C-alpha positions in Angstrom: -24.6 45.7 -56.3 -21.8 44.3 -58.4 -21.7 40.8 -59.6 -19.7 38.3 -57.4 -16.2 37.5 -58.6 -16.3 34.0 -57.3 -19.6 32.1 -57.2 -20.2 28.6 -55.8 -23.6 27.1 -56.7 -25.0 23.9 -55.0 -21.5 22.4 -54.6 -21.7 18.8 -53.3 -18.7 16.6 -52.7 -18.4 13.1 -51.1 -15.5 10.9 -50.1 -16.1 7.2 -49.7 -19.8 7.8 -49.2 -19.2 10.5 -46.5 -20.5 13.9 -47.5 -17.8 16.6 -47.2 -20.0 19.4 -48.8 -23.7 19.4 -49.4 -25.4 21.9 -51.7 -23.1 24.8 -50.7 -23.8 28.1 -52.4 -21.9 31.3 -51.6 -20.3 34.2 -53.4 -17.2 36.3 -52.9 -16.7 39.9 -54.3 -13.6 40.9 -56.2 -10.6 42.1 -54.1 -12.1 40.8 -50.8 -10.4 38.7 -48.2 -13.2 36.2 -47.3 -12.9 34.0 -44.3 -14.1 30.4 -44.1 -14.8 28.9 -40.7 -16.2 25.7 -39.3 -15.2 22.7 -37.2 -12.8 20.1 -38.6 -14.7 18.1 -41.2 -17.1 21.0 -41.9 -15.8 21.2 -45.5 -13.7 24.4 -45.5 -10.5 22.9 -47.0 -12.6 20.8 -49.4 -14.2 23.9 -50.8 -10.8 25.6 -51.2 -9.4 22.5 -52.9 -12.3 22.5 -55.4 -11.5 26.0 -56.3 -7.8 25.1 -56.6 -8.5 22.2 -59.0 -7.5 19.4 -56.5 -11.1 18.0 -56.1 -14.0 17.9 -58.5 -17.5 18.2 -57.1 -20.1 15.6 -58.0 -22.7 18.3 -58.2 -22.9 22.1 -58.6 -21.0 24.7 -60.6 -18.3 27.3 -60.0 -18.0 30.7 -61.7 -15.1 33.1 -61.7 -15.5 36.6 -63.1 -18.7 35.6 -64.8 -17.2 32.5 -66.5 -18.1 28.9 -65.6 -15.0 26.8 -64.8 -14.5 23.0 -64.4 -10.9 22.4 -63.2 -9.5 18.9 -63.9 -6.2 19.6 -62.1 -4.3 22.3 -60.1 -2.6 23.2 -63.4 -6.0 24.2 -64.8 -6.7 26.4 -61.7 -3.2 28.0 -62.0 -3.9 28.8 -65.6 -7.1 30.6 -64.5 -5.1 32.5 -61.9 -5.9 30.5 -58.7 -3.2 29.5 -56.3 -3.4 27.8 -52.9 -1.3 27.8 -49.7 -2.0 24.4 -48.2 -2.3 23.5 -44.5 -0.6 20.2 -45.2 2.8 20.8 -46.8 3.7 18.9 -50.0 7.3 19.3 -51.3 10.1 17.1 -52.5 12.3 16.8 -49.4 15.4 15.7 -51.3 15.3 18.7 -53.6 16.6 22.2 -52.7 14.3 25.1 -51.8 15.1 26.7 -55.2 14.3 23.4 -57.1 11.0 23.2 -55.3 10.1 26.8 -56.0 11.0 26.4 -59.7 9.2 23.1 -60.2 7.5 23.0 -63.6 9.3 26.0 -64.8 13.0 25.4 -64.5 15.1 28.0 -66.3 17.3 26.6 -69.0 20.5 27.7 -70.8 21.5 26.6 -74.2 18.0 25.2 -74.5 18.5 22.1 -72.4 20.8 22.6 -69.4 19.4 23.7 -66.1 20.5 27.2 -65.3 21.1 26.8 -61.5 22.3 30.4 -61.0 19.2 31.8 -62.5 17.0 29.3 -60.6 18.6 30.2 -57.3 18.2 34.0 -58.1 14.5 33.5 -59.0 13.9 31.6 -55.7 15.6 34.4 -53.7 13.4 37.0 -55.4 10.3 35.0 -54.5 11.3 34.8 -50.9 12.3 38.5 -50.8 8.9 39.4 -52.1 7.4 38.2 -48.8 10.2 39.6 -46.7 12.1 36.3 -46.0 15.7 35.2 -46.4 16.6 31.5 -46.6 19.4 29.6 -48.1 17.7 28.5 -51.3 20.3 25.8 -51.8 19.2 24.0 -48.6 17.3 20.8 -48.9 13.6 21.1 -48.2 13.8 18.1 -45.9 16.3 20.0 -43.6 13.9 22.9 -43.0 11.6 23.3 -40.1 7.8 23.0 -40.6 7.5 26.8 -40.3 10.2 27.4 -42.9 8.5 25.0 -45.2 5.2 26.9 -44.8 7.0 30.2 -45.6 8.4 28.6 -48.8 4.9 27.4 -49.8 3.5 31.0 -49.3 6.3 32.4 -51.5 5.6 29.8 -54.2 1.8 30.7 -54.3 2.3 34.4 -54.3 5.0 34.1 -56.9 2.5 32.8 -59.5 0.9 36.3 -59.5 -2.6 34.9 -58.9 -6.0 36.6 -59.2 -7.3 34.4 -56.5 -5.2 33.2 -53.5 -6.5 30.5 -51.0 -4.9 30.3 -47.6 -5.6 27.1 -45.7 -4.4 27.5 -42.0 -1.3 29.5 -43.2 -0.2 30.5 -39.7 -0.6 27.1 -38.1 3.2 26.5 -37.8 4.4 30.2 -37.8 5.7 32.2 -34.8 4.0 35.5 -33.9 6.5 37.6 -35.8 6.3 35.4 -38.9 2.5 35.5 -38.8 2.7 39.3 -38.5 4.7 39.5 -41.7 2.2 37.3 -43.4 -0.7 39.6 -42.3 1.2 42.6 -43.7 1.7 40.7 -47.0 -2.1 39.8 -47.2 -3.0 43.5 -46.6 -0.7 44.5 -49.4 -2.2 41.9 -51.7 -5.7 43.3 -50.9 -4.5 46.7 -52.0 -3.4 45.1 -55.3 -6.9 43.8 -55.8 -6.2 40.1 -55.3 -9.2 38.1 -54.1 -8.4 35.9 -51.1 -10.1 33.0 -49.3 -8.7 32.6 -45.8 -9.4 29.4 -43.9 -8.4 29.5 -40.2 -9.5 28.5 -36.8 -7.8 31.5 -35.3 -10.6 34.1 -34.9 -8.3 37.2 -34.2 -6.7 36.6 -37.6 -10.0 36.4 -39.3 -11.4 39.5 -37.6 -8.3 41.4 -38.6 -7.9 40.3 -42.2 -11.4 39.4 -43.5 -14.1 41.6 -44.9 -16.7 38.8 -44.4 -16.7 35.3 -42.9 -18.8 32.4 -44.2 -19.6 29.6 -41.8 -19.8 25.9 -42.7 -21.2 23.2 -40.4 -21.3 19.5 -41.3 -20.6 20.3 -44.9 -23.4 22.9 -45.3 -23.3 26.6 -45.6 -25.1 28.2 -42.6 -24.5 31.9 -43.0 -22.2 34.9 -43.3 -21.0 37.5 -40.9 -19.5 41.0 -41.7 -18.5 44.1 -39.9 -19.7 44.4 -36.3 -21.5 41.1 -36.6 -18.1 39.3 -36.6 -17.7 38.5 -32.9 -16.3 35.4 -31.3 -19.6 34.4 -29.7 -21.5 34.8 -33.0 -18.9 32.8 -34.9 -18.8 30.0 -32.4 -22.6 29.8 -32.2 -22.9 29.4 -35.9 -20.1 26.9 -36.1 -21.2 24.5 -33.5 -24.8 25.4 -33.0 -24.3 26.4 -29.3 -22.5 28.9 -27.1 -19.0 28.0 -25.8 -18.3 29.9 -22.5 -14.6 29.1 -22.6 -12.1 27.3 -24.7 -10.0 26.4 -21.8 -10.7 24.2 -18.8 -10.4 25.3 -15.2 -6.7 24.5 -14.5 -5.9 22.4 -11.5 -5.0 24.5 -8.6 -3.5 21.9 -6.4 0.2 21.6 -5.8 2.1 19.4 -8.3 3.5 16.1 -7.1 6.9 14.5 -7.0 9.6 15.2 -9.5 9.2 12.9 -12.5 11.7 14.2 -15.0 14.9 16.0 -14.3 17.0 17.4 -17.1 20.6 18.7 -16.6 22.9 20.3 -19.1 21.1 18.9 -22.1 22.8 20.0 -25.3 22.8 19.1 -29.0 25.3 20.7 -31.5 23.6 23.5 -33.5 20.2 23.0 -31.8 20.3 23.9 -28.1 22.7 24.0 -25.2 22.9 23.7 -21.4 19.1 23.2 -20.9 18.1 22.5 -17.3 14.6 22.0 -15.9 12.4 19.7 -13.7 8.9 18.4 -14.4 6.6 17.2 -11.7 3.6 14.8 -11.7 0.4 16.6 -12.4 2.1 19.5 -13.9 1.8 21.1 -17.4 5.1 22.7 -18.2 4.8 25.1 -21.2 7.6 25.8 -23.6 7.5 29.1 -25.5 9.9 30.5 -28.1 10.2 31.7 -31.7 10.5 29.1 -34.5 14.0 27.7 -34.3 14.4 28.5 -30.6 15.0 24.7 -29.9 11.7 23.7 -28.2 10.8 20.8 -30.5 14.5 19.7 -30.7 14.6 19.4 -26.9 11.4 17.3 -27.0 12.9 15.0 -29.6 16.1 14.6 -27.6 14.2 13.5 -24.5 12.2 11.1 -26.6 15.4 9.5 -28.0 15.3 11.0 -31.5 18.6 12.9 -31.3 21.7 10.7 -31.4 23.9 13.8 -30.8 22.2 14.9 -27.6 24.4 15.0 -24.5 23.6 15.6 -20.9 21.8 14.0 -18.0 18.1 13.0 -18.0 16.5 11.3 -15.1 13.0 9.7 -15.0 11.7 8.8 -11.6 15.2 9.1 -10.2 16.7 6.7 -12.7 19.2 7.7 -15.5 17.6 7.7 -18.9 20.1 6.9 -21.7 19.8 9.4 -24.6 19.5 8.5 -28.2 17.1 5.5 -27.9 13.4 5.7 -28.7 12.8 2.2 -27.4 14.4 3.1 -24.0 12.2 6.2 -23.7 9.1 4.4 -24.7 9.7 1.6 -22.2 10.4 4.1 -19.5 7.0 5.8 -20.1 7.7 8.8 -22.3 5.3 9.6 -25.2 5.6 12.3 -27.9 2.8 13.8 -30.0 5.0 15.4 -32.7 4.4 18.8 -34.4 3.9 17.2 -37.9 1.2 14.6 -37.5 1.2 13.5 -41.1 4.9 12.7 -41.4 5.8 11.8 -37.8 2.6 11.1 -35.9 0.7 8.5 -37.9 0.7 6.3 -41.0 -1.8 7.9 -43.3 -2.7 4.9 -45.4 -3.4 2.6 -42.5 -6.6 2.2 -40.6 -7.3 4.4 -37.6 -7.5 1.3 -35.4 -4.0 0.1 -36.6 -2.6 3.6 -35.8 -4.1 3.7 -32.3 -2.9 0.2 -31.4 0.6 0.8 -32.8 2.2 1.8 -29.5 0.8 -1.2 -27.7 1.3 -4.0 -30.3 3.5 -6.2 -27.9 0.6 -6.3 -25.4 -1.9 -7.3 -28.2 0.3 -10.0 -29.8 0.6 -13.6 -28.7 2.7 -16.2 -30.6 3.1 -13.7 -33.4 -0.7 -13.2 -33.8 -2.5 -9.9 -33.3 -5.6 -10.0 -31.1 -7.9 -8.2 -33.5 -10.8 -8.2 -31.0 -8.8 -6.4 -28.4 -7.5 -4.0 -31.0 -11.0 -3.2 -32.0 -12.0 -2.6 -28.4 -9.2 -0.2 -27.8 -9.9 1.8 -31.0 -13.6 2.0 -30.2 -12.9 3.1 -26.7 -10.8 6.1 -27.9 -13.1 6.9 -30.8 -15.8 7.4 -28.2 -13.7 9.2 -25.6 -12.2 11.7 -28.1 -15.2 12.0 -30.4 -13.2 11.0 -33.5 -15.3 11.6 -36.6 -14.7 8.9 -39.3 -16.7 6.4 -41.2 -15.4 3.7 -38.8 -12.2 2.8 -36.9 -11.2 0.9 -39.9 -11.2 4.0 -42.1 -7.7 5.1 -43.3 -6.3 8.1 -41.4 -5.9 10.1 -44.6 -9.7 10.1 -45.0 -10.1 12.1 -41.8 -9.9 15.9 -41.3 -6.8 17.3 -39.8 -8.3 17.7 -36.3 -9.5 14.1 -36.3 -6.1 12.9 -37.5 -4.6 14.7 -34.4 -7.1 12.9 -32.2 -5.9 9.6 -33.6 -2.3 10.5 -32.7 -3.3 11.4 -29.2 -5.3 8.2 -28.9 -2.3 6.1 -29.7 -0.3 7.5 -26.8 -3.3 7.4 -24.4 -3.6 3.7 -25.2 0.1 3.4 -24.4 -0.1 5.2 -21.0 3.1 6.3 -19.2 4.6 8.9 -16.9 5.5 11.8 -19.3 3.5 13.1 -22.3 5.2 15.6 -24.6 2.7 17.4 -26.9 4.2 19.6 -29.6 1.6 22.0 -31.2 -1.3 19.8 -30.2 -4.0 22.0 -31.7 -2.3 23.1 -34.9 -4.9 23.2 -37.6 -7.7 22.1 -35.2 -11.1 23.8 -35.0 -12.5 25.5 -31.9 -14.7 22.5 -30.8 -11.8 20.0 -31.2 -9.4 22.4 -29.6 -11.6 22.7 -26.5 -11.8 18.9 -26.3 -8.0 18.6 -26.6 -7.4 21.3 -24.0 -9.8 19.5 -21.6 -8.0 16.2 -22.3 -4.6 17.6 -21.5 -5.8 19.2 -18.3 -7.6 16.0 -17.3 -4.4 13.9 -17.8 -2.5 16.3 -15.6 -5.2 16.1 -13.0 -4.7 12.3 -13.1 -1.0 12.7 -12.3 0.6 12.6 -15.7 3.5 15.0 -16.2 3.0 17.0 -19.4 5.3 19.1 -21.5 3.3 21.5 -23.8 5.0 23.1 -26.7 2.8 25.7 -28.5 3.1 28.8 -30.7 -0.3 29.9 -29.5 0.3 32.0 -26.4 -3.3 31.9 -25.1 -3.0 28.1 -25.1 0.3 28.2 -23.2 -0.9 30.8 -20.7 -4.2 29.2 -19.9 -3.0 25.6 -19.7 0.4 25.7 -18.2 1.4 25.5 -14.6 4.5 27.5 -15.6 6.2 28.5 -18.8 9.8 28.1 -19.9 11.0 30.5 -22.6 13.6 29.5 -25.2 15.6 31.8 -27.4 18.3 30.8 -29.9 18.8 27.3 -28.3 19.0 28.6 -24.7 16.6 28.6 -21.8 16.3 32.3 -21.1 13.6 32.4 -18.5 10.8 30.8 -16.5 7.5 32.4 -15.6 5.2 31.1 -12.9 1.5 30.8 -13.5 0.7 33.7 -11.3 2.8 36.1 -13.5 1.9 34.6 -16.9 0.7 37.0 -19.5 1.4 37.5 -23.2 3.6 40.5 -22.8 6.0 38.9 -20.3 6.3 35.8 -22.6 6.8 37.9 -25.7 9.4 40.1 -24.1 11.5 37.1 -23.1 11.0 35.5 -26.6 12.2 38.6 -28.3 15.1 39.2 -25.9 14.0 42.5 -24.6 13.6 41.3 -21.0 15.1 38.8 -18.5 13.2 36.6 -16.1 13.1 37.7 -12.5 
């Protein structure tokens, strides 16, 4: 048996006294695509970041191709041939795509002047290498989350690494974009690049990975390969018990009265002439490729789009567009797609984030009722099983799934009539995903009107009362629950069928 290409020995890492990894030992052969799975907080991303030079372990050692390595920075890791595609995107939003892709290695002419033409050409080559075309002169801040993810993948592949770490790479990609990524990964395997693939999406892991290592509560619990890699086996090792279903039994009763009515809703360059109704107790799914306009519609209803035109009614009353305060006061809540930039304030305590939407009710004579704030945060910590050192821990100390639970808790504390959830389980593990699904279903059963935007078709199909399909800014079809399946949704998304 050949020596492992990557070897972790007794890796231990803590954050603020909380153990992220404890005595983790595992090995990965050269040229293998190796999966890492576990619940949020299990330590998967932390292990990847240690290999990428972002974190240093307090204990243990790491070997690559027979040589011990201690990385003090990502630059050290890059020099050793290690690149990482992060789940949480980190770019300079005011710089162009090309400037971000060339960062640290800007081409010069005459020895000192930035060669913009060459920089743009190099960026286009990097994107072309993964089969993508984008205007490299566009500002990063103007791109969608999916487009940013694609740029990050291009940046990592463009370093010609020996080792490539993917941390939830498809979490914001549409099905066709994910398929192109899978083809790229398969071509990288042929080239002999060793890859670590972190994901909560089991079909991806089963398709791409030669083996899967499982972490639970920061400890290595085992490895699966070949025919052993089944959904039930993975879940059992991840959470220590069987999970019969990830989805709750959807409510079968008839929905209630019309809560939200949207007529001729349009926004220049984003979507046009959108019409739909939403009833109490209903989960209305929105499907579509990235850029189809789903998130943009949600933002317009929530008051985030000052250019939006049309007619929106809530409980029979006209809802003026372009005002977040008006939408909040009327009872509309939005869990956004990008929790880090739009859903929470990372440096603040969990309790402060949870109470943010109800501050007026907690404030008297300009003073915040800290006791009541603590009661609210402890209530939702318990109900949503948020894992953190305490409610006073900063949000950025939590795993991605627990950060998402904090965002949900904020809006649950606020209450209201309509809850819009955009990619609610992006980057969330199977256990947390099941809890969030059950919560959404429970809220609908209690009479809340829910709009669910998701790129995960099983999530949409299993949770939604019906699904609206968007394509290129237009509503192109609606599928009732009795006719919902992946093929019917995909055909409408791709424009090869029309709704009956």
